[in-house]
PyMOL CGO cylinders between C-alpha atoms (Angstrom):
from pymol import cmd
from pymol.cgo import CYLINDER

trace = [
    CYLINDER, 81.25, -150.71, -53.97, 82.50, -149.10, -50.86, 0.3, 1, 1, 1, 1, 1, 1,
    CYLINDER, 82.50, -149.10, -50.86, 83.62, -151.58, -48.34, 0.3, 1, 1, 1, 1, 1, 1,
    CYLINDER, 83.62, -151.58, -48.34, 81.02, -152.34, -45.41, 0.3, 1, 1, 1, 1, 1, 1,
    CYLINDER, 81.02, -152.34, -45.41, 83.03, -150.63, -42.78, 0.3, 1, 1, 1, 1, 1, 1,
    CYLINDER, 83.03, -150.63, -42.78, 83.14, -147.38, -44.74, 0.3, 1, 1, 1, 1, 1, 1,
    CYLINDER, 83.14, -147.38, -44.74, 79.33, -147.51, -45.31, 0.3, 1, 1, 1, 1, 1, 1,
    CYLINDER, 79.33, -147.51, -45.31, 78.60, -148.04, -41.64, 0.3, 1, 1, 1, 1, 1, 1,
    CYLINDER, 78.60, -148.04, -41.64, 81.00, -145.12, -40.68, 0.3, 1, 1, 1, 1, 1, 1,
    CYLINDER, 81.00, -145.12, -40.68, 79.25, -142.88, -42.95, 0.3, 1, 1, 1, 1, 1, 1,
    CYLINDER, 79.25, -142.88, -42.95, 76.05, -143.71, -41.70, 0.3, 1, 1, 1, 1, 1, 1,
    CYLINDER, 76.05, -143.71, -41.70, 77.25, -143.26, -38.17, 0.3, 1, 1, 1, 1, 1, 1,
    CYLINDER, 77.25, -143.26, -38.17, 78.55, -140.02, -38.90, 0.3, 1, 1, 1, 1, 1, 1,
    CYLINDER, 78.55, -140.02, -38.90, 75.46, -138.84, -40.43, 0.3, 1, 1, 1, 1, 1, 1,
    CYLINDER, 75.46, -138.84, -40.43, 73.39, -139.89, -37.18, 0.3, 1, 1, 1, 1, 1, 1,
    CYLINDER, 73.39, -139.89, -37.18, 75.53, -138.42, -34.72, 0.3, 1, 1, 1, 1, 1, 1,
    CYLINDER, 75.53, -138.42, -34.72, 74.24, -135.19, -33.00, 0.3, 1, 1, 1, 1, 1, 1,
    CYLINDER, 74.24, -135.19, -33.00, 71.05, -134.68, -34.75, 0.3, 1, 1, 1, 1, 1, 1,
    CYLINDER, 71.05, -134.68, -34.75, 68.08, -132.60, -33.47, 0.3, 1, 1, 1, 1, 1, 1,
    CYLINDER, 68.08, -132.60, -33.47, 65.23, -133.88, -35.23, 0.3, 1, 1, 1, 1, 1, 1,
    CYLINDER, 65.23, -133.88, -35.23, 62.91, -131.43, -33.85, 0.3, 1, 1, 1, 1, 1, 1,
    CYLINDER, 62.91, -131.43, -33.85, 64.80, -128.56, -35.12, 0.3, 1, 1, 1, 1, 1, 1,
    CYLINDER, 64.80, -128.56, -35.12, 64.77, -129.76, -38.53, 0.3, 1, 1, 1, 1, 1, 1,
    CYLINDER, 64.77, -129.76, -38.53, 61.96, -128.66, -41.30, 0.3, 1, 1, 1, 1, 1, 1,
    CYLINDER, 61.96, -128.66, -41.30, 59.86, -131.00, -43.04, 0.3, 1, 1, 1, 1, 1, 1,
    CYLINDER, 59.86, -131.00, -43.04, 61.96, -131.34, -46.02, 0.3, 1, 1, 1, 1, 1, 1,
    CYLINDER, 61.96, -131.34, -46.02, 65.01, -132.04, -43.97, 0.3, 1, 1, 1, 1, 1, 1,
    CYLINDER, 65.01, -132.04, -43.97, 63.32, -134.61, -42.15, 0.3, 1, 1, 1, 1, 1, 1,
    CYLINDER, 63.32, -134.61, -42.15, 62.52, -136.32, -45.23, 0.3, 1, 1, 1, 1, 1, 1,
    CYLINDER, 62.52, -136.32, -45.23, 66.23, -135.96, -46.76, 0.3, 1, 1, 1, 1, 1, 1,
    CYLINDER, 66.23, -135.96, -46.76, 67.61, -137.09, -43.63, 0.3, 1, 1, 1, 1, 1, 1,
    CYLINDER, 67.61, -137.09, -43.63, 65.38, -140.27, -43.41, 0.3, 1, 1, 1, 1, 1, 1,
    CYLINDER, 65.38, -140.27, -43.41, 66.41, -140.92, -47.28, 0.3, 1, 1, 1, 1, 1, 1,
    CYLINDER, 66.41, -140.92, -47.28, 69.96, -141.21, -46.11, 0.3, 1, 1, 1, 1, 1, 1,
    CYLINDER, 69.96, -141.21, -46.11, 69.39, -144.40, -44.14, 0.3, 1, 1, 1, 1, 1, 1,
    CYLINDER, 69.39, -144.40, -44.14, 68.50, -147.91, -45.17, 0.3, 1, 1, 1, 1, 1, 1,
    CYLINDER, 68.50, -147.91, -45.17, 65.08, -148.72, -44.68, 0.3, 1, 1, 1, 1, 1, 1,
    CYLINDER, 65.08, -148.72, -44.68, 63.73, -149.99, -41.43, 0.3, 1, 1, 1, 1, 1, 1,
    CYLINDER, 63.73, -149.99, -41.43, 66.71, -148.28, -39.71, 0.3, 1, 1, 1, 1, 1, 1,
    CYLINDER, 66.71, -148.28, -39.71, 66.12, -146.59, -36.38, 0.3, 1, 1, 1, 1, 1, 1,
    CYLINDER, 66.12, -146.59, -36.38, 67.26, -143.39, -37.80, 0.3, 1, 1, 1, 1, 1, 1,
    CYLINDER, 67.26, -143.39, -37.80, 64.84, -143.63, -40.78, 0.3, 1, 1, 1, 1, 1, 1,
    CYLINDER, 64.84, -143.63, -40.78, 62.25, -144.46, -37.95, 0.3, 1, 1, 1, 1, 1, 1,
    CYLINDER, 62.25, -144.46, -37.95, 62.97, -141.65, -35.68, 0.3, 1, 1, 1, 1, 1, 1,
    CYLINDER, 62.97, -141.65, -35.68, 62.97, -139.24, -38.79, 0.3, 1, 1, 1, 1, 1, 1,
    CYLINDER, 62.97, -139.24, -38.79, 59.58, -140.24, -39.84, 0.3, 1, 1, 1, 1, 1, 1,
    CYLINDER, 59.58, -140.24, -39.84, 57.86, -140.59, -36.45, 0.3, 1, 1, 1, 1, 1, 1,
    CYLINDER, 57.86, -140.59, -36.45, 59.18, -136.90, -35.82, 0.3, 1, 1, 1, 1, 1, 1,
    CYLINDER, 59.18, -136.90, -35.82, 57.68, -135.95, -38.91, 0.3, 1, 1, 1, 1, 1, 1,
    CYLINDER, 57.68, -135.95, -38.91, 54.15, -137.71, -38.32, 0.3, 1, 1, 1, 1, 1, 1,
    CYLINDER, 54.15, -137.71, -38.32, 53.94, -136.42, -34.71, 0.3, 1, 1, 1, 1, 1, 1,
    CYLINDER, 53.94, -136.42, -34.71, 53.97, -132.73, -36.11, 0.3, 1, 1, 1, 1, 1, 1,
    CYLINDER, 53.97, -132.73, -36.11, 50.41, -133.28, -37.35, 0.3, 1, 1, 1, 1, 1, 1,
    CYLINDER, 50.41, -133.28, -37.35, 47.11, -133.55, -35.47, 0.3, 1, 1, 1, 1, 1, 1,
    CYLINDER, 47.11, -133.55, -35.47, 45.89, -137.02, -35.86, 0.3, 1, 1, 1, 1, 1, 1,
    CYLINDER, 45.89, -137.02, -35.86, 42.71, -137.87, -37.67, 0.3, 1, 1, 1, 1, 1, 1,
    CYLINDER, 42.71, -137.87, -37.67, 42.21, -141.01, -35.70, 0.3, 1, 1, 1, 1, 1, 1,
    CYLINDER, 42.21, -141.01, -35.70, 41.31, -141.39, -32.14, 0.3, 1, 1, 1, 1, 1, 1,
    CYLINDER, 41.31, -141.39, -32.14, 43.84, -142.07, -29.64, 0.3, 1, 1, 1, 1, 1, 1,
    CYLINDER, 43.84, -142.07, -29.64, 43.11, -145.08, -27.32, 0.3, 1, 1, 1, 1, 1, 1,
    CYLINDER, 43.11, -145.08, -27.32, 45.00, -144.87, -23.91, 0.3, 1, 1, 1, 1, 1, 1,
    CYLINDER, 45.00, -144.87, -23.91, 46.33, -147.75, -22.45, 0.3, 1, 1, 1, 1, 1, 1,
    CYLINDER, 46.33, -147.75, -22.45, 45.84, -146.43, -19.07, 0.3, 1, 1, 1, 1, 1, 1,
    CYLINDER, 45.84, -146.43, -19.07, 42.75, -147.64, -17.25, 0.3, 1, 1, 1, 1, 1, 1,
    CYLINDER, 42.75, -147.64, -17.25, 42.50, -144.56, -15.02, 0.3, 1, 1, 1, 1, 1, 1,
    CYLINDER, 42.50, -144.56, -15.02, 42.21, -142.24, -17.97, 0.3, 1, 1, 1, 1, 1, 1,
    CYLINDER, 42.21, -142.24, -17.97, 38.56, -141.30, -18.55, 0.3, 1, 1, 1, 1, 1, 1,
    CYLINDER, 38.56, -141.30, -18.55, 37.41, -140.27, -22.04, 0.3, 1, 1, 1, 1, 1, 1,
    CYLINDER, 37.41, -140.27, -22.04, 34.35, -138.80, -23.25, 0.3, 1, 1, 1, 1, 1, 1,
    CYLINDER, 34.35, -138.80, -23.25, 34.93, -139.51, -26.68, 0.3, 1, 1, 1, 1, 1, 1,
    CYLINDER, 34.93, -139.51, -26.68, 32.49, -142.46, -26.79, 0.3, 1, 1, 1, 1, 1, 1,
]
cmd.load_cgo(trace, "trace")
């Protein structure tokens, strides 16, 4: 098994200067799979992928000044 320093350097190199918005869906999934579970890079790729699709759930705003007619 490679040394910890080698593995960390490899992950940092893979995470450097990545434009998640320019990636396709398949590229985002492959990118997320390169990192350990619960890492910030994995979450960034998955959240970017999820935000590309409209939500089926109503959005609840935390802003009291926001008026909604969705009641």
